[in-house]
PyMOL Python script that loads the backbone (N, CA, C, O; Angstrom):
from pymol import cmd

cmd.read_pdbstr("""\
ATOM      1  N   UNK A   1       8.918 -66.132 -23.007  1.00  0.00           N
ATOM      2  CA  UNK A   1       8.229 -64.875 -22.863  1.00  0.00           C
ATOM      3  C   UNK A   1       9.204 -63.727 -23.127  1.00  0.00           C
ATOM      4  O   UNK A   1      10.317 -63.718 -22.601  1.00  0.00           O
ATOM      5  N   UNK A   2       8.791 -62.784 -23.924  1.00  0.00           N
ATOM      6  CA  UNK A   2       9.613 -61.617 -24.246  1.00  0.00           C
ATOM      7  C   UNK A   2       9.176 -60.454 -23.371  1.00  0.00           C
ATOM      8  O   UNK A   2       7.981 -60.209 -23.201  1.00  0.00           O
ATOM      9  N   UNK A   3      10.147 -59.740 -22.818  1.00  0.00           N
ATOM     10  CA  UNK A   3       9.839 -58.646 -21.904  1.00  0.00           C
ATOM     11  C   UNK A   3      10.504 -57.362 -22.374  1.00  0.00           C
ATOM     12  O   UNK A   3      11.569 -57.377 -22.992  1.00  0.00           O
ATOM     13  N   UNK A   4       9.850 -56.258 -22.065  1.00  0.00           N
ATOM     14  CA  UNK A   4      10.408 -54.941 -22.387  1.00  0.00           C
ATOM     15  C   UNK A   4       9.860 -53.925 -21.406  1.00  0.00           C
ATOM     16  O   UNK A   4       8.837 -54.155 -20.761  1.00  0.00           O
ATOM     17  N   UNK A   5      10.540 -52.813 -21.299  1.00  0.00           N
ATOM     18  CA  UNK A   5      10.045 -51.724 -20.463  1.00  0.00           C
ATOM     19  C   UNK A   5      10.376 -50.401 -21.138  1.00  0.00           C
ATOM     20  O   UNK A   5      11.171 -50.341 -22.076  1.00  0.00           O
ATOM     21  N   UNK A   6       9.758 -49.361 -20.647  1.00  0.00           N
ATOM     22  CA  UNK A   6       9.971 -48.027 -21.205  1.00  0.00           C
ATOM     23  C   UNK A   6      10.052 -47.033 -20.066  1.00  0.00           C
ATOM     24  O   UNK A   6       9.211 -47.045 -19.167  1.00  0.00           O
ATOM     25  N   UNK A   7      11.036 -46.189 -20.097  1.00  0.00           N
ATOM     26  CA  UNK A   7      11.175 -45.121 -19.115  1.00  0.00           C
ATOM     27  C   UNK A   7      11.496 -43.846 -19.875  1.00  0.00           C
ATOM     28  O   UNK A   7      12.483 -43.791 -20.609  1.00  0.00           O
ATOM     29  N   UNK A   8      10.677 -42.832 -19.708  1.00  0.00           N
ATOM     30  CA  UNK A   8      10.937 -41.558 -20.359  1.00  0.00           C
ATOM     31  C   UNK A   8      12.115 -40.871 -19.694  1.00  0.00           C
ATOM     32  O   UNK A   8      12.445 -41.150 -18.541  1.00  0.00           O
ATOM     33  N   UNK A   9      12.736 -39.983 -20.423  1.00  0.00           N
ATOM     34  CA  UNK A   9      13.904 -39.261 -19.941  1.00  0.00           C
ATOM     35  C   UNK A   9      13.606 -38.548 -18.622  1.00  0.00           C
ATOM     36  O   UNK A   9      12.574 -37.890 -18.486  1.00  0.00           O
ATOM     37  N   UNK A  10      14.505 -38.680 -17.661  1.00  0.00           N
ATOM     38  CA  UNK A  10      14.392 -38.075 -16.335  1.00  0.00           C
ATOM     39  C   UNK A  10      15.652 -37.249 -16.115  1.00  0.00           C
ATOM     40  O   UNK A  10      16.756 -37.794 -16.109  1.00  0.00           O
ATOM     41  N   UNK A  11      15.500 -35.943 -15.935  1.00  0.00           N
ATOM     42  CA  UNK A  11      16.657 -35.059 -15.809  1.00  0.00           C
ATOM     43  C   UNK A  11      16.578 -34.208 -14.550  1.00  0.00           C
ATOM     44  O   UNK A  11      15.645 -33.424 -14.378  1.00  0.00           O
ATOM     45  N   UNK A  12      17.553 -34.365 -13.680  1.00  0.00           N
ATOM     46  CA  UNK A  12      17.710 -33.486 -12.523  1.00  0.00           C
ATOM     47  C   UNK A  12      19.055 -32.786 -12.652  1.00  0.00           C
ATOM     48  O   UNK A  12      19.926 -33.220 -13.406  1.00  0.00           O
ATOM     49  N   UNK A  13      19.212 -31.696 -11.906  1.00  0.00           N
ATOM     50  CA  UNK A  13      20.503 -31.008 -11.881  1.00  0.00           C
ATOM     51  C   UNK A  13      21.544 -31.929 -11.275  1.00  0.00           C
ATOM     52  O   UNK A  13      21.218 -32.676 -10.352  1.00  0.00           O
ATOM     53  N   UNK A  14      22.739 -31.913 -11.733  1.00  0.00           N
ATOM     54  CA  UNK A  14      23.320 -31.135 -12.817  1.00  0.00           C
ATOM     55  C   UNK A  14      23.213 -31.810 -14.194  1.00  0.00           C
ATOM     56  O   UNK A  14      23.669 -31.260 -15.196  1.00  0.00           O
ATOM     57  N   UNK A  15      22.610 -33.001 -14.232  1.00  0.00           N
ATOM     58  CA  UNK A  15      22.484 -33.714 -15.505  1.00  0.00           C
ATOM     59  C   UNK A  15      21.674 -32.905 -16.505  1.00  0.00           C
ATOM     60  O   UNK A  15      22.005 -32.878 -17.691  1.00  0.00           O
ATOM     61  N   UNK A  16      20.620 -32.249 -16.044  1.00  0.00           N
ATOM     62  CA  UNK A  16      19.760 -31.460 -16.927  1.00  0.00           C
ATOM     63  C   UNK A  16      20.582 -30.402 -17.673  1.00  0.00           C
ATOM     64  O   UNK A  16      20.469 -30.268 -18.891  1.00  0.00           O
ATOM     65  N   UNK A  17      21.397 -29.666 -16.946  1.00  0.00           N
ATOM     66  CA  UNK A  17      22.189 -28.606 -17.567  1.00  0.00           C
ATOM     67  C   UNK A  17      23.192 -29.170 -18.571  1.00  0.00           C
ATOM     68  O   UNK A  17      23.390 -28.597 -19.643  1.00  0.00           O
ATOM     69  N   UNK A  18      23.818 -30.284 -18.228  1.00  0.00           N
ATOM     70  CA  UNK A  18      24.770 -30.916 -19.163  1.00  0.00           C
ATOM     71  C   UNK A  18      24.066 -31.403 -20.423  1.00  0.00           C
ATOM     72  O   UNK A  18      24.567 -31.220 -21.533  1.00  0.00           O
ATOM     73  N   UNK A  19      22.912 -32.018 -20.249  1.00  0.00           N
ATOM     74  CA  UNK A  19      22.152 -32.529 -21.387  1.00  0.00           C
ATOM     75  C   UNK A  19      21.693 -31.388 -22.291  1.00  0.00           C
ATOM     76  O   UNK A  19      21.802 -31.481 -23.514  1.00  0.00           O
ATOM     77  N   UNK A  20      21.181 -30.313 -21.696  1.00  0.00           N
ATOM     78  CA  UNK A  20      20.711 -29.182 -22.498  1.00  0.00           C
ATOM     79  C   UNK A  20      21.871 -28.487 -23.221  1.00  0.00           C
ATOM     80  O   UNK A  20      21.711 -28.032 -24.354  1.00  0.00           O
ATOM     81  N   UNK A  21      23.020 -28.407 -22.578  1.00  0.00           N
ATOM     82  CA  UNK A  21      24.205 -27.833 -23.240  1.00  0.00           C
ATOM     83  C   UNK A  21      24.628 -28.704 -24.429  1.00  0.00           C
ATOM     84  O   UNK A  21      24.993 -28.188 -25.485  1.00  0.00           O
ATOM     85  N   UNK A  22      24.574 -30.023 -24.247  1.00  0.00           N
ATOM     86  CA  UNK A  22      24.875 -30.958 -25.337  1.00  0.00           C
ATOM     87  C   UNK A  22      23.914 -30.737 -26.507  1.00  0.00           C
ATOM     88  O   UNK A  22      24.338 -30.679 -27.661  1.00  0.00           O
ATOM     89  N   UNK A  23      22.622 -30.614 -26.205  1.00  0.00           N
ATOM     90  CA  UNK A  23      21.653 -30.384 -27.285  1.00  0.00           C
ATOM     91  C   UNK A  23      21.919 -29.064 -27.998  1.00  0.00           C
ATOM     92  O   UNK A  23      21.889 -29.006 -29.227  1.00  0.00           O
ATOM     93  N   UNK A  24      22.176 -28.022 -27.249  1.00  0.00           N
ATOM     94  CA  UNK A  24      22.437 -26.716 -27.872  1.00  0.00           C
ATOM     95  C   UNK A  24      23.661 -26.759 -28.774  1.00  0.00           C
ATOM     96  O   UNK A  24      23.696 -26.105 -29.816  1.00  0.00           O
ATOM     97  N   UNK A  25      24.649 -27.520 -28.376  1.00  0.00           N
ATOM     98  CA  UNK A  25      25.876 -27.619 -29.165  1.00  0.00           C
ATOM     99  C   UNK A  25      25.700 -28.515 -30.391  1.00  0.00           C
ATOM    100  O   UNK A  25      26.097 -28.142 -31.495  1.00  0.00           O
ATOM    101  N   UNK A  26      25.101 -29.706 -30.200  1.00  0.00           N
ATOM    102  CA  UNK A  26      25.071 -30.710 -31.262  1.00  0.00           C
ATOM    103  C   UNK A  26      23.727 -30.861 -31.976  1.00  0.00           C
ATOM    104  O   UNK A  26      23.681 -31.341 -33.109  1.00  0.00           O
ATOM    105  N   UNK A  27      22.644 -30.459 -31.330  1.00  0.00           N
ATOM    106  CA  UNK A  27      21.305 -30.579 -31.918  1.00  0.00           C
ATOM    107  C   UNK A  27      20.482 -29.331 -31.593  1.00  0.00           C
ATOM    108  O   UNK A  27      19.465 -29.420 -30.906  1.00  0.00           O
ATOM    109  N   UNK A  28      20.920 -28.173 -32.085  1.00  0.00           N
ATOM    110  CA  UNK A  28      20.281 -26.914 -31.688  1.00  0.00           C
ATOM    111  C   UNK A  28      18.787 -26.830 -32.009  1.00  0.00           C
ATOM    112  O   UNK A  28      18.058 -26.102 -31.336  1.00  0.00           O
ATOM    113  N   UNK A  29      18.325 -27.549 -33.010  1.00  0.00           N
ATOM    114  CA  UNK A  29      16.902 -27.502 -33.339  1.00  0.00           C
ATOM    115  C   UNK A  29      16.032 -28.183 -32.282  1.00  0.00           C
ATOM    116  O   UNK A  29      14.831 -27.921 -32.215  1.00  0.00           O
ATOM    117  N   UNK A  30      16.614 -29.043 -31.465  1.00  0.00           N
ATOM    118  CA  UNK A  30      15.873 -29.737 -30.410  1.00  0.00           C
ATOM    119  C   UNK A  30      15.960 -29.040 -29.054  1.00  0.00           C
ATOM    120  O   UNK A  30      15.158 -29.314 -28.162  1.00  0.00           O
ATOM    121  N   UNK A  31      16.916 -28.154 -28.899  1.00  0.00           N
ATOM    122  CA  UNK A  31      17.217 -27.582 -27.584  1.00  0.00           C
ATOM    123  C   UNK A  31      16.049 -26.811 -26.976  1.00  0.00           C
ATOM    124  O   UNK A  31      15.742 -27.009 -25.800  1.00  0.00           O
ATOM    125  N   UNK A  32      15.395 -25.950 -27.727  1.00  0.00           N
ATOM    126  CA  UNK A  32      14.319 -25.120 -27.164  1.00  0.00           C
ATOM    127  C   UNK A  32      13.154 -25.985 -26.670  1.00  0.00           C
ATOM    128  O   UNK A  32      12.608 -25.727 -25.597  1.00  0.00           O
ATOM    129  N   UNK A  33      12.775 -26.992 -27.429  1.00  0.00           N
ATOM    130  CA  UNK A  33      11.665 -27.863 -27.034  1.00  0.00           C
ATOM    131  C   UNK A  33      12.005 -28.615 -25.741  1.00  0.00           C
ATOM    132  O   UNK A  33      11.154 -28.761 -24.864  1.00  0.00           O
ATOM    133  N   UNK A  34      13.247 -29.090 -25.628  1.00  0.00           N
ATOM    134  CA  UNK A  34      13.641 -29.806 -24.416  1.00  0.00           C
ATOM    135  C   UNK A  34      13.728 -28.861 -23.220  1.00  0.00           C
ATOM    136  O   UNK A  34      13.372 -29.237 -22.103  1.00  0.00           O
ATOM    137  N   UNK A  35      14.194 -27.649 -23.449  1.00  0.00           N
ATOM    138  CA  UNK A  35      14.241 -26.664 -22.369  1.00  0.00           C
ATOM    139  C   UNK A  35      12.841 -26.401 -21.819  1.00  0.00           C
ATOM    140  O   UNK A  35      12.643 -26.340 -20.605  1.00  0.00           O
ATOM    141  N   UNK A  36      11.881 -26.247 -22.716  1.00  0.00           N
ATOM    142  CA  UNK A  36      10.491 -26.035 -22.279  1.00  0.00           C
ATOM    143  C   UNK A  36       9.952 -27.264 -21.550  1.00  0.00           C
ATOM    144  O   UNK A  36       9.306 -27.145 -20.509  1.00  0.00           O
ATOM    145  N   UNK A  37      10.223 -28.438 -22.103  1.00  0.00           N
ATOM    146  CA  UNK A  37       9.693 -29.676 -21.523  1.00  0.00           C
ATOM    147  C   UNK A  37      10.211 -29.920 -20.109  1.00  0.00           C
ATOM    148  O   UNK A  37       9.494 -30.457 -19.264  1.00  0.00           O
ATOM    149  N   UNK A  38      11.443 -29.529 -19.856  1.00  0.00           N
ATOM    150  CA  UNK A  38      12.059 -29.792 -18.552  1.00  0.00           C
ATOM    151  C   UNK A  38      12.217 -28.529 -17.710  1.00  0.00           C
ATOM    152  O   UNK A  38      13.002 -28.515 -16.761  1.00  0.00           O
ATOM    153  N   UNK A  39      11.484 -27.472 -18.042  1.00  0.00           N
ATOM    154  CA  UNK A  39      11.604 -26.210 -17.311  1.00  0.00           C
ATOM    155  C   UNK A  39      11.113 -26.322 -15.873  1.00  0.00           C
ATOM    156  O   UNK A  39      11.712 -25.738 -14.970  1.00  0.00           O
ATOM    157  N   UNK A  40      10.028 -27.068 -15.648  1.00  0.00           N
ATOM    158  CA  UNK A  40       9.417 -27.130 -14.316  1.00  0.00           C
ATOM    159  C   UNK A  40       9.536 -28.491 -13.648  1.00  0.00           C
ATOM    160  O   UNK A  40       9.414 -28.591 -12.427  1.00  0.00           O
ATOM    161  N   UNK A  41       9.768 -29.521 -14.416  1.00  0.00           N
ATOM    162  CA  UNK A  41       9.781 -30.886 -13.873  1.00  0.00           C
ATOM    163  C   UNK A  41      11.039 -31.616 -14.300  1.00  0.00           C
ATOM    164  O   UNK A  41      11.691 -31.230 -15.270  1.00  0.00           O
ATOM    165  N   UNK A  42      11.378 -32.668 -13.576  1.00  0.00           N
ATOM    166  CA  UNK A  42      12.534 -33.503 -13.922  1.00  0.00           C
ATOM    167  C   UNK A  42      12.180 -34.591 -14.913  1.00  0.00           C
ATOM    168  O   UNK A  42      13.064 -35.248 -15.463  1.00  0.00           O
ATOM    169  N   UNK A  43      10.882 -34.786 -15.146  1.00  0.00           N
ATOM    170  CA  UNK A  43      10.445 -35.829 -16.070  1.00  0.00           C
ATOM    171  C   UNK A  43       9.337 -35.283 -16.975  1.00  0.00           C
ATOM    172  O   UNK A  43       8.649 -34.323 -16.627  1.00  0.00           O
ATOM    173  N   UNK A  44       9.183 -35.901 -18.115  1.00  0.00           N
ATOM    174  CA  UNK A  44       8.154 -35.482 -19.059  1.00  0.00           C
ATOM    175  C   UNK A  44       6.781 -35.874 -18.549  1.00  0.00           C
ATOM    176  O   UNK A  44       6.601 -36.938 -17.957  1.00  0.00           O
ATOM    177  N   UNK A  45       5.819 -35.000 -18.786  1.00  0.00           N
ATOM    178  CA  UNK A  45       4.442 -35.239 -18.368  1.00  0.00           C
ATOM    179  C   UNK A  45       3.502 -34.775 -19.472  1.00  0.00           C
ATOM    180  O   UNK A  45       3.927 -34.215 -20.483  1.00  0.00           O
ATOM    181  N   UNK A  46       2.238 -35.019 -19.256  1.00  0.00           N
ATOM    182  CA  UNK A  46       1.220 -34.458 -20.129  1.00  0.00           C
ATOM    183  C   UNK A  46       1.007 -35.225 -21.411  1.00  0.00           C
ATOM    184  O   UNK A  46       1.305 -36.416 -21.502  1.00  0.00           O
ATOM    185  N   UNK A  47       0.487 -34.527 -22.400  1.00  0.00           N
ATOM    186  CA  UNK A  47       0.067 -35.142 -23.655  1.00  0.00           C
ATOM    187  C   UNK A  47       1.215 -35.847 -24.383  1.00  0.00           C
ATOM    188  O   UNK A  47       1.038 -36.964 -24.870  1.00  0.00           O
ATOM    189  N   UNK A  48       2.372 -35.218 -24.462  1.00  0.00           N
ATOM    190  CA  UNK A  48       3.497 -35.830 -25.179  1.00  0.00           C
ATOM    191  C   UNK A  48       3.914 -37.139 -24.502  1.00  0.00           C
ATOM    192  O   UNK A  48       4.099 -38.155 -25.172  1.00  0.00           O
ATOM    193  N   UNK A  49       4.060 -37.115 -23.184  1.00  0.00           N
ATOM    194  CA  UNK A  49       4.437 -38.328 -22.450  1.00  0.00           C
ATOM    195  C   UNK A  49       3.388 -39.417 -22.649  1.00  0.00           C
ATOM    196  O   UNK A  49       3.730 -40.582 -22.847  1.00  0.00           O
ATOM    197  N   UNK A  50       2.112 -39.041 -22.598  1.00  0.00           N
ATOM    198  CA  UNK A  50       1.038 -40.011 -22.810  1.00  0.00           C
ATOM    199  C   UNK A  50       1.107 -40.619 -24.210  1.00  0.00           C
ATOM    200  O   UNK A  50       0.889 -41.819 -24.380  1.00  0.00           O
ATOM    201  N   UNK A  51       1.410 -39.794 -25.208  1.00  0.00           N
ATOM    202  CA  UNK A  51       1.510 -40.302 -26.585  1.00  0.00           C
ATOM    203  C   UNK A  51       2.664 -41.284 -26.731  1.00  0.00           C
ATOM    204  O   UNK A  51       2.512 -42.332 -27.359  1.00  0.00           O
ATOM    205  N   UNK A  52       3.818 -40.951 -26.154  1.00  0.00           N
ATOM    206  CA  UNK A  52       4.989 -41.834 -26.246  1.00  0.00           C
ATOM    207  C   UNK A  52       4.704 -43.160 -25.556  1.00  0.00           C
ATOM    208  O   UNK A  52       4.959 -44.224 -26.122  1.00  0.00           O
ATOM    209  N   UNK A  53       4.178 -43.102 -24.339  1.00  0.00           N
ATOM    210  CA  UNK A  53       3.902 -44.329 -23.593  1.00  0.00           C
ATOM    211  C   UNK A  53       2.821 -45.163 -24.282  1.00  0.00           C
ATOM    212  O   UNK A  53       2.893 -46.392 -24.274  1.00  0.00           O
ATOM    213  N   UNK A  54       1.825 -44.510 -24.876  1.00  0.00           N
ATOM    214  CA  UNK A  54       0.798 -45.229 -25.627  1.00  0.00           C
ATOM    215  C   UNK A  54       1.378 -45.933 -26.839  1.00  0.00           C
ATOM    216  O   UNK A  54       1.013 -47.073 -27.127  1.00  0.00           O
ATOM    217  N   UNK A  55       2.277 -45.271 -27.551  1.00  0.00           N
ATOM    218  CA  UNK A  55       2.938 -45.868 -28.710  1.00  0.00           C
ATOM    219  C   UNK A  55       3.746 -47.092 -28.291  1.00  0.00           C
ATOM    220  O   UNK A  55       3.679 -48.136 -28.940  1.00  0.00           O
ATOM    221  N   UNK A  56       4.506 -46.966 -27.213  1.00  0.00           N
ATOM    222  CA  UNK A  56       5.305 -48.090 -26.728  1.00  0.00           C
ATOM    223  C   UNK A  56       4.398 -49.253 -26.346  1.00  0.00           C
ATOM    224  O   UNK A  56       4.691 -50.405 -26.666  1.00  0.00           O
ATOM    225  N   UNK A  57       3.302 -48.953 -25.664  1.00  0.00           N
ATOM    226  CA  UNK A  57       2.354 -50.000 -25.269  1.00  0.00           C
ATOM    227  C   UNK A  57       1.809 -50.741 -26.498  1.00  0.00           C
ATOM    228  O   UNK A  57       1.752 -51.971 -26.511  1.00  0.00           O
ATOM    229  N   UNK A  58       1.410 -49.991 -27.524  1.00  0.00           N
ATOM    230  CA  UNK A  58       0.886 -50.623 -28.745  1.00  0.00           C
ATOM    231  C   UNK A  58       1.948 -51.478 -29.436  1.00  0.00           C
ATOM    232  O   UNK A  58       1.646 -52.568 -29.921  1.00  0.00           O
ATOM    233  N   UNK A  59       3.173 -50.995 -29.483  1.00  0.00           N
ATOM    234  CA  UNK A  59       4.259 -51.764 -30.107  1.00  0.00           C
ATOM    235  C   UNK A  59       4.563 -53.035 -29.311  1.00  0.00           C
ATOM    236  O   UNK A  59       4.842 -54.082 -29.896  1.00  0.00           O
ATOM    237  N   UNK A  60       4.511 -52.947 -28.000  1.00  0.00           N
ATOM    238  CA  UNK A  60       4.758 -54.134 -27.178  1.00  0.00           C
ATOM    239  C   UNK A  60       3.690 -55.192 -27.420  1.00  0.00           C
ATOM    240  O   UNK A  60       4.001 -56.376 -27.552  1.00  0.00           O
ATOM    241  N   UNK A  61       2.434 -54.767 -27.478  1.00  0.00           N
ATOM    242  CA  UNK A  61       1.346 -55.712 -27.738  1.00  0.00           C
ATOM    243  C   UNK A  61       1.509 -56.319 -29.126  1.00  0.00           C
ATOM    244  O   UNK A  61       1.383 -57.531 -29.295  1.00  0.00           O
ATOM    245  N   UNK A  62       1.786 -55.485 -30.108  1.00  0.00           N
ATOM    246  CA  UNK A  62       1.916 -55.961 -31.488  1.00  0.00           C
ATOM    247  C   UNK A  62       3.017 -57.006 -31.632  1.00  0.00           C
ATOM    248  O   UNK A  62       2.879 -57.953 -32.406  1.00  0.00           O
ATOM    249  N   UNK A  63       4.101 -56.839 -30.893  1.00  0.00           N
ATOM    250  CA  UNK A  63       5.260 -57.723 -31.044  1.00  0.00           C
ATOM    251  C   UNK A  63       5.380 -58.761 -29.933  1.00  0.00           C
ATOM    252  O   UNK A  63       6.407 -59.429 -29.818  1.00  0.00           O
ATOM    253  N   UNK A  64       4.331 -58.904 -29.109  1.00  0.00           N
ATOM    254  CA  UNK A  64       4.287 -59.980 -28.139  1.00  0.00           C
ATOM    255  C   UNK A  64       5.130 -59.802 -26.895  1.00  0.00           C
ATOM    256  O   UNK A  64       5.552 -60.790 -26.294  1.00  0.00           O
ATOM    257  N   UNK A  65       5.384 -58.572 -26.496  1.00  0.00           N
ATOM    258  CA  UNK A  65       6.155 -58.322 -25.277  1.00  0.00           C
ATOM    259  C   UNK A  65       5.214 -58.158 -24.088  1.00  0.00           C
ATOM    260  O   UNK A  65       4.102 -57.650 -24.226  1.00  0.00           O
ATOM    261  N   UNK A  66       5.675 -58.593 -22.926  1.00  0.00           N
ATOM    262  CA  UNK A  66       4.935 -58.314 -21.704  1.00  0.00           C
ATOM    263  C   UNK A  66       5.394 -56.966 -21.170  1.00  0.00           C
ATOM    264  O   UNK A  66       6.447 -56.459 -21.559  1.00  0.00           O
ATOM    265  N   UNK A  67       4.619 -56.404 -20.299  1.00  0.00           N
ATOM    266  CA  UNK A  67       4.875 -55.053 -19.806  1.00  0.00           C
ATOM    267  C   UNK A  67       6.009 -54.991 -18.784  1.00  0.00           C
ATOM    268  O   UNK A  67       6.768 -54.021 -18.787  1.00  0.00           O
ATOM    269  N   UNK A  68       6.150 -55.980 -17.919  1.00  0.00           N
ATOM    270  CA  UNK A  68       7.098 -55.923 -16.817  1.00  0.00           C
ATOM    271  C   UNK A  68       8.419 -56.564 -17.209  1.00  0.00           C
ATOM    272  O   UNK A  68       8.453 -57.740 -17.570  1.00  0.00           O
ATOM    273  N   UNK A  69       9.502 -55.808 -17.143  1.00  0.00           N
ATOM    274  CA  UNK A  69      10.811 -56.327 -17.546  1.00  0.00           C
ATOM    275  C   UNK A  69      11.631 -56.859 -16.375  1.00  0.00           C
ATOM    276  O   UNK A  69      12.736 -57.361 -16.581  1.00  0.00           O
ATOM    277  N   UNK A  70      11.109 -56.759 -15.143  1.00  0.00           N
ATOM    278  CA  UNK A  70      11.889 -57.208 -13.985  1.00  0.00           C
ATOM    279  C   UNK A  70      11.816 -58.724 -13.842  1.00  0.00           C
ATOM    280  O   UNK A  70      10.722 -59.289 -13.858  1.00  0.00           O
ATOM    281  N   UNK A  71      12.943 -59.384 -13.706  1.00  0.00           N
ATOM    282  CA  UNK A  71      12.911 -60.818 -13.407  1.00  0.00           C
ATOM    283  C   UNK A  71      12.227 -61.053 -12.055  1.00  0.00           C
ATOM    284  O   UNK A  71      12.268 -60.194 -11.173  1.00  0.00           O
ATOM    285  N   UNK A  72      11.617 -62.193 -11.907  1.00  0.00           N
ATOM    286  CA  UNK A  72      10.912 -62.526 -10.667  1.00  0.00           C
ATOM    287  C   UNK A  72      11.854 -62.393  -9.480  1.00  0.00           C
ATOM    288  O   UNK A  72      13.023 -62.770  -9.561  1.00  0.00           O
ATOM    289  N   UNK A  73      11.341 -61.858  -8.382  1.00  0.00           N
ATOM    290  CA  UNK A  73      12.108 -61.749  -7.158  1.00  0.00           C
ATOM    291  C   UNK A  73      12.836 -60.429  -6.971  1.00  0.00           C
ATOM    292  O   UNK A  73      13.326 -60.156  -5.875  1.00  0.00           O
ATOM    293  N   UNK A  74      12.922 -59.602  -8.002  1.00  0.00           N
ATOM    294  CA  UNK A  74      13.571 -58.304  -7.844  1.00  0.00           C
ATOM    295  C   UNK A  74      12.570 -57.292  -7.304  1.00  0.00           C
ATOM    296  O   UNK A  74      11.387 -57.360  -7.636  1.00  0.00           O
ATOM    297  N   UNK A  75      13.025 -56.354  -6.475  1.00  0.00           N
ATOM    298  CA  UNK A  75      12.109 -55.337  -5.958  1.00  0.00           C
ATOM    299  C   UNK A  75      11.619 -54.434  -7.079  1.00  0.00           C
ATOM    300  O   UNK A  75      12.299 -54.280  -8.094  1.00  0.00           O
ATOM    301  N   UNK A  76      10.435 -53.829  -6.905  1.00  0.00           N
ATOM    302  CA  UNK A  76       9.889 -52.959  -7.936  1.00  0.00           C
ATOM    303  C   UNK A  76      10.694 -51.674  -8.072  1.00  0.00           C
ATOM    304  O   UNK A  76      10.732 -51.088  -9.154  1.00  0.00           O
ATOM    305  N   UNK A  77      11.332 -51.229  -7.011  1.00  0.00           N
ATOM    306  CA  UNK A  77      12.173 -50.037  -7.049  1.00  0.00           C
ATOM    307  C   UNK A  77      13.579 -50.406  -6.584  1.00  0.00           C
ATOM    308  O   UNK A  77      13.922 -50.171  -5.425  1.00  0.00           O
ATOM    309  N   UNK A  78      14.408 -50.984  -7.476  1.00  0.00           N
ATOM    310  CA  UNK A  78      15.750 -51.382  -7.036  1.00  0.00           C
ATOM    311  C   UNK A  78      16.566 -50.167  -6.600  1.00  0.00           C
ATOM    312  O   UNK A  78      16.415 -49.077  -7.151  1.00  0.00           O
ATOM    313  N   UNK A  79      17.420 -50.364  -5.619  1.00  0.00           N
ATOM    314  CA  UNK A  79      18.275 -49.286  -5.121  1.00  0.00           C
ATOM    315  C   UNK A  79      19.383 -49.025  -6.125  1.00  0.00           C
ATOM    316  O   UNK A  79      20.053 -49.951  -6.584  1.00  0.00           O
ATOM    317  N   UNK A  80      19.568 -47.768  -6.458  1.00  0.00           N
ATOM    318  CA  UNK A  80      20.651 -47.395  -7.362  1.00  0.00           C
ATOM    319  C   UNK A  80      21.955 -47.359  -6.590  1.00  0.00           C
ATOM    320  O   UNK A  80      22.020 -46.803  -5.494  1.00  0.00           O
ATOM    321  N   UNK A  81      22.992 -47.950  -7.159  1.00  0.00           N
ATOM    322  CA  UNK A  81      24.295 -47.953  -6.520  1.00  0.00           C
ATOM    323  C   UNK A  81      24.897 -46.551  -6.536  1.00  0.00           C
ATOM    324  O   UNK A  81      24.698 -45.790  -7.483  1.00  0.00           O
ATOM    325  N   UNK A  82      25.613 -46.230  -5.511  1.00  0.00           N
ATOM    326  CA  UNK A  82      26.335 -44.968  -5.474  1.00  0.00           C
ATOM    327  C   UNK A  82      27.554 -45.039  -6.388  1.00  0.00           C
ATOM    328  O   UNK A  82      27.971 -46.122  -6.799  1.00  0.00           O
ATOM    329  N   UNK A  83      28.100 -43.913  -6.691  1.00  0.00           N
ATOM    330  CA  UNK A  83      29.234 -43.836  -7.628  1.00  0.00           C
ATOM    331  C   UNK A  83      30.434 -44.653  -7.153  1.00  0.00           C
ATOM    332  O   UNK A  83      31.136 -45.240  -7.976  1.00  0.00           O
ATOM    333  N   UNK A  84      30.682 -44.703  -5.854  1.00  0.00           N
ATOM    334  CA  UNK A  84      31.884 -45.366  -5.357  1.00  0.00           C
ATOM    335  C   UNK A  84      31.614 -46.722  -4.748  1.00  0.00           C
ATOM    336  O   UNK A  84      32.513 -47.321  -4.157  1.00  0.00           O
ATOM    337  N   UNK A  85      30.396 -47.221  -4.877  1.00  0.00           N
ATOM    338  CA  UNK A  85      30.089 -48.559  -4.353  1.00  0.00           C
ATOM    339  C   UNK A  85      30.581 -49.627  -5.313  1.00  0.00           C
ATOM    340  O   UNK A  85      30.615 -49.406  -6.524  1.00  0.00           O
ATOM    341  N   UNK A  86      30.958 -50.769  -4.790  1.00  0.00           N
ATOM    342  CA  UNK A  86      31.457 -51.853  -5.616  1.00  0.00           C
ATOM    343  C   UNK A  86      30.410 -52.822  -6.019  1.00  0.00           C
ATOM    344  O   UNK A  86      30.701 -53.790  -6.722  1.00  0.00           O
TER     345      UNK A  86
END
""", "prot")
cmd.dss("prot")
cmd.show_as("cartoon", "prot")
cmd.util.cbc("prot")
cmd.orient("prot")
């Protein structure tokens, strides 16, 4: 069985500011659209997000992937390790 998952970009401070500065420096044509997209929320929503997720869903079906990428027995929301944890 082939598995895949999709997660849209999620930006909170201070990552958001670093990412937007990177876009302005290296990809200035994309910067304004990303600034608008992340002006009020940390994650993409609405029509654009729906279109991206729909495209991924269609590609997964076309290529025989299942929707859930977590191996059996893992929690649905795994705890993220802290920066200094081993």
